[in-house]
N, C-alpha and C positions, 0 to 999 in steps of 0.2 A: 504494500500500500504506500509506503514511503521509502523507496529504494535508495535515494541519496542519503537519507537519515540513517538507514541501516548500515551503510558503508562506514560509518563512524565507529562501529563495533567489530571486534575480531571475528565474530561468527557471521557477519554480513546480514544479521537480522536483529530486530529490536529485542531486548531481553524480556523474559517473562518474570515480572517482579511481584506477581500475586502472592500474598502471604509472607513476604520478605521485608525486612528492614533494609533500607539502603543507607550506605555510608559513603560519603563523598570520597572519590578516588584520590589518593595521596599524591600521585604523580610527582614524586621527588621532594615533597615538602618536608617529610621526616616525622610526621605525626603517626602514620600508619604505614611505615616503610616496608618495601619488599613485596607489595601486592600488585598484581596486574588488574587491569580493568575487568570487571564482571567476575572476579574471583570470589569464591565463597569463603566465609570465615565463621567458625563455630562460636557458640556462646562461651562466656567466660565469667567467672565470679572472682573478682580480685580479693586479696587478703584484707580482712577487716576485723573489727572487734565488736563484741556484744558485752555490755556491762551488766552484771547481775547486781541489783540494788543492795545497798548496805542495810543492815538491820541489827538491832541489839538482840542478843541471844542469851537466855539464861536457862540452862539445862534443856536446851532444845537439840534435836537431832539434826545434823547437817549432812547432806549427801553431795558428793562431788562426782560428776559423771566420768566414767572411764572411756566412753566412746567419744567420737567427734561430732555426733549428731546434735548434741545439746538440747534434746527434747525430753529428757527423762530425769529431771532434777527431783521429781517427786516419787521416784521409784528406786528401790534398793537393788534391782536386777543387775545394774552395771556400775555400782558404786565402787570407787577406789577406796574411799575413806568414809566412815560413818561413825558418829559418836557425839557425845554431849560437849558443848562449848559454853563458855561464859564470856561476855564482852561483845565487842563489835565485830561483825563478820563482813568482809568485803571481798569481791572477786572481780576479775575481768576475764572473759572467755574469748579466746582467739580462734576464729574459724580457719580452716585450711583453705588455701587458694587453689585455683585451677591452673597453677603455674603462670600467672600473669599479674600485671600491675593495674589492670582496669576491669571494670564490669561492663559487659556489653551483651546484646542479644545476637543471635545468629544473623548475619548480614551479607550483603553483596556490595562490592566496590562499584560505584556508579559514577560516571562522568556527568556532573551536573551541567556542564556547558554543552548544550545540545546544538548541533549545527543543522540547518535545514537545507543548505545548498552544497 
């Protein structure tokens, strides 16, 4: 339908972007280096922290999760340590990253400068 426009892409056809996030093609800028136009990139969750609030504990049981899921603080099934404490309890829980320094959805590198001639 738009043959001259399609020539701007390596496949000689307009990309099917239905259901995809588009990320502006880096083209040497250095923000998302090493990607070609229309290349796919998987999702990524960057390393980050979740704070567990502080509270005063007097003869309360404290559970520390053994896994990295972080969803079972109220269960003894995977506790590393469990016992009574007195005083203030604070914690910071660090999640595992997917080997990256950013959080992003699955995406396709797209050239936003569209040429019609």
